C-alpha positions as CSV (number, residue, x, y, z in Angstrom):
1,G,4.8,1.6,20.8
2,E,5.3,-2.1,20.3
3,T,5.6,-3.4,16.8
4,M,4.0,-6.6,15.7
5,T,5.3,-8.6,12.8
6,S,1.9,-8.3,11.1
7,T,2.3,-4.6,10.7
8,L,2.8,-3.4,7.1
9,T,6.2,-1.7,6.9
10,F,7.2,0.9,4.2
11,P,9.9,-1.4,2.6
12,R,7.3,-4.2,2.4
13,L,4.7,-1.8,0.9
14,R,7.3,-0.7,-1.6
15,E,7.9,-4.4,-2.6
16,L,4.1,-4.9,-3.1
17,I,3.7,-1.8,-5.1
18,L,6.6,-2.5,-7.4
19,A,5.4,-6.1,-7.8
20,A,1.9,-5.0,-8.7
21,A,3.2,-2.2,-11.0
22,G,5.6,-4.6,-12.8
23,E,8.2,-1.9,-12.5
24,D,11.9,-2.6,-12.3
25,E,13.4,-2.3,-8.8
26,T,15.1,1.0,-9.5
27,V,11.9,3.0,-9.3
28,T,12.1,5.6,-6.6
29,L,9.0,5.4,-4.4
30,D,8.5,8.5,-2.3
31,E,6.0,7.7,0.5
32,N,4.7,11.2,0.4
33,A,4.4,11.6,-3.4
34,T,1.0,10.9,-4.9
35,F,0.5,7.6,-6.7
36,E,-0.7,9.7,-9.7
37,S,2.6,11.7,-9.8
38,M,4.5,8.4,-9.8
39,G,2.6,7.3,-12.9
40,Y,0.9,4.6,-10.9
41,D,-2.5,3.8,-12.4
42,S,-5.6,2.7,-10.5
43,L,-5.4,-0.9,-11.9
44,A,-1.9,-1.3,-10.4
45,F,-3.1,0.4,-7.2
46,M,-6.0,-2.1,-6.8
47,E,-3.7,-5.0,-7.5
48,T,-1.5,-3.7,-4.7
49,V,-4.5,-3.5,-2.4
50,S,-5.6,-7.0,-3.2
51,R,-2.1,-8.3,-2.5
52,I,-2.1,-6.5,0.9
53,E,-5.5,-8.0,1.7
54,R,-4.2,-11.5,0.9
55,T,-0.9,-11.1,2.7
56,Y,-2.2,-9.5,5.8
57,C,-5.7,-11.0,5.9
58,V,-7.2,-7.6,6.2
59,R,-10.3,-6.1,4.4
60,L,-9.7,-2.8,2.6
61,P,-13.0,-1.3,1.3
62,E,-12.5,-0.1,-2.2
63,D,-14.4,3.1,-1.8
64,E,-12.1,4.0,1.1
65,V,-8.7,3.0,-0.4
66,L,-9.5,4.9,-3.6
67,T,-9.4,8.1,-1.5
68,L,-5.8,7.5,-0.4
69,R,-3.3,9.5,-2.5
70,T,0.1,8.5,-1.2
71,P,1.9,5.4,-0.1
72,R,2.1,6.8,3.5
73,A,-1.7,7.3,3.6
74,L,-2.1,3.7,2.3
75,L,0.4,2.4,4.9
76,D,-1.4,4.2,7.8
77,F,-4.8,3.0,6.6
78,V,-3.7,-0.6,6.3
79,N,-2.0,-0.6,9.7
80,D,-5.1,0.9,11.3
81,R,-7.2,-1.9,9.8
82,I,-4.7,-4.5,10.9
83,A,-4.9,-3.1,14.5
84,G,-8.6,-3.1,14.3
85,R,-9.0,0.6,14.6
């Protein structure tokens, strides 16, 4: 399909996650590993979500994003919202 620049990419998501977590850049982020297994707490997660909302002008309902367990799930959810699905 066609890609729009407003779509959230995995490298961009990784930057946002690392920035919110305050981790150093060497952290390996596996898109299919759970946030929990990466030692990523809910505070850092919600910070990432709010950064995504500001950057992409998209609304991400807290009760829905909190059910997302992996970066891949978050990425797909965000892009669905951006696409208006």
